[in-house]
C-alpha positions as a Markdown table, in Angstrom:
| # | Residue | x | y | z |
|---|---|---|---|---|
| 1 | Unk | 10.5 | -6.4 | -21.9 |
| 2 | Unk | 7.1 | -6.3 | -20.4 |
| 3 | Unk | 6.1 | -8.0 | -17.2 |
| 4 | Unk | 3.9 | -11.1 | -17.3 |
| 5 | Unk | 0.2 | -10.4 | -16.8 |
| 6 | Unk | -0.3 | -13.3 | -14.4 |
| 7 | Unk | 2.3 | -11.7 | -12.0 |
| 8 | Unk | 0.6 | -8.3 | -11.8 |
| 9 | Unk | 2.2 | -4.9 | -11.5 |
| 10 | Unk | 5.4 | -4.6 | -9.5 |
| 11 | Unk | 5.1 | -2.3 | -6.4 |
| 12 | Unk | 7.3 | -2.1 | -3.4 |
| 13 | Unk | 5.3 | 0.6 | -1.7 |
| 14 | Unk | 3.0 | -0.3 | 1.2 |
| 15 | Unk | 0.4 | 2.2 | 2.2 |
| 16 | Unk | -0.7 | 1.1 | 5.7 |
| 17 | Unk | -2.7 | 2.9 | 8.4 |
| 18 | Unk | 0.5 | 4.4 | 9.8 |
| 19 | Unk | 1.3 | 6.4 | 6.7 |
| 20 | Unk | -2.2 | 7.8 | 6.1 |
| 21 | Unk | -1.6 | 10.6 | 8.6 |
| 22 | Unk | 1.6 | 11.7 | 6.9 |
| 23 | Unk | 1.7 | 14.4 | 4.4 |
| 24 | Unk | 4.4 | 12.9 | 2.3 |
| 25 | Unk | 6.1 | 9.5 | 2.2 |
| 26 | Unk | 9.7 | 9.3 | 1.0 |
| 27 | Unk | 10.1 | 6.7 | -1.8 |
| 28 | Unk | 13.4 | 5.3 | -3.1 |
| 29 | Unk | 11.7 | 2.7 | -5.5 |
| 30 | Unk | 11.4 | 4.5 | -8.8 |
| 31 | Unk | 10.5 | 1.2 | -10.5 |
| 32 | Unk | 7.3 | 0.7 | -8.7 |
| 33 | Unk | 4.0 | 1.1 | -10.6 |
| 34 | Unk | 1.4 | 3.6 | -9.5 |
| 35 | Unk | -1.7 | 1.8 | -8.3 |
| 36 | Unk | -5.2 | 3.2 | -8.1 |
| 37 | Unk | -5.2 | 3.5 | -4.3 |
| 38 | Unk | -2.2 | 5.9 | -4.5 |
| 39 | Unk | -4.5 | 8.6 | -6.0 |
| 40 | Unk | -4.6 | 11.7 | -3.8 |
| 41 | Unk | -1.3 | 10.9 | -1.9 |
| 42 | Unk | 1.9 | 12.9 | -2.2 |
| 43 | Unk | 5.1 | 11.1 | -2.5 |
| 44 | Unk | 8.7 | 12.3 | -2.3 |
| 45 | Unk | 10.5 | 10.4 | -5.0 |
| 46 | Unk | 14.3 | 10.1 | -4.8 |
| 47 | Unk | 16.1 | 11.0 | -8.1 |
| 48 | Unk | 19.6 | 10.0 | -7.0 |
| 49 | Unk | 20.4 | 13.3 | -5.2 |
| 50 | Unk | 17.3 | 14.9 | -3.7 |
| 51 | Unk | 13.7 | 14.1 | -3.1 |
| 52 | Unk | 11.1 | 15.5 | -5.6 |
| 53 | Unk | 7.6 | 15.8 | -4.3 |
| 54 | Unk | 4.8 | 14.5 | -6.6 |
| 55 | Unk | 1.1 | 14.4 | -6.0 |
| 56 | Unk | -0.6 | 11.4 | -7.6 |
| 57 | Unk | -3.6 | 12.0 | -9.9 |
| 58 | Unk | -5.8 | 9.5 | -11.8 |
| 59 | Unk | -4.0 | 10.0 | -15.1 |
| 60 | Unk | -0.7 | 8.7 | -13.6 |
| 61 | Unk | -2.1 | 5.2 | -12.9 |
| 62 | Unk | -0.1 | 2.5 | -14.6 |
| 63 | Unk | 3.1 | 4.6 | -15.0 |
| 64 | Unk | 6.2 | 4.1 | -12.9 |
| 65 | Unk | 7.1 | 6.6 | -10.2 |
| 66 | Unk | 10.5 | 7.3 | -11.7 |
| 67 | Unk | 8.9 | 8.9 | -14.8 |
| 68 | Unk | 7.7 | 11.8 | -12.6 |
| 69 | Unk | 11.1 | 12.6 | -10.9 |
| 70 | Unk | 13.6 | 13.6 | -13.5 |
| 71 | Unk | 17.3 | 12.7 | -12.9 |
| 72 | Unk | 18.7 | 15.1 | -15.4 |
| 73 | Unk | 19.4 | 18.8 | -14.9 |
| 74 | Unk | 18.0 | 21.3 | -17.4 |
| 75 | Unk | 20.9 | 23.2 | -19.1 |
| 76 | Unk | 21.2 | 26.8 | -18.2 |
| 77 | Unk | 22.5 | 28.9 | -21.1 |
| 78 | Unk | 24.0 | 32.2 | -20.5 |
| 79 | Unk | 22.3 | 35.2 | -22.2 |
| 80 | Unk | 24.4 | 37.7 | -24.0 |
| 81 | Unk | 24.3 | 41.2 | -22.6 |
| 82 | Unk | 25.1 | 44.3 | -24.6 |
| 83 | Unk | 27.9 | 46.3 | -23.2 |
| 84 | Unk | 27.7 | 50.1 | -23.4 |
| 85 | Unk | 30.7 | 52.0 | -24.5 |
| 86 | Unk | 31.1 | 55.3 | -22.7 |
| 87 | Unk | 32.4 | 58.0 | -25.2 |
């Protein structure tokens, strides 16, 4: 279900003057929408286990932060190796 237009986008992140000097800001709120004044900042987004750093660019505006920090592991499949028979 979409959010009402009169409410505006949901965002728990507050970029104040104290955080402008920091290189990265740790974020636990994956549900917050990326706003235009976040462009150029680097956030460390929590995926449930670790923080994944993500630099915000203009094409990310309007998406949620959680879309850029995957919570799933990629499967690692074993490769078959040929064994040499010594005769």
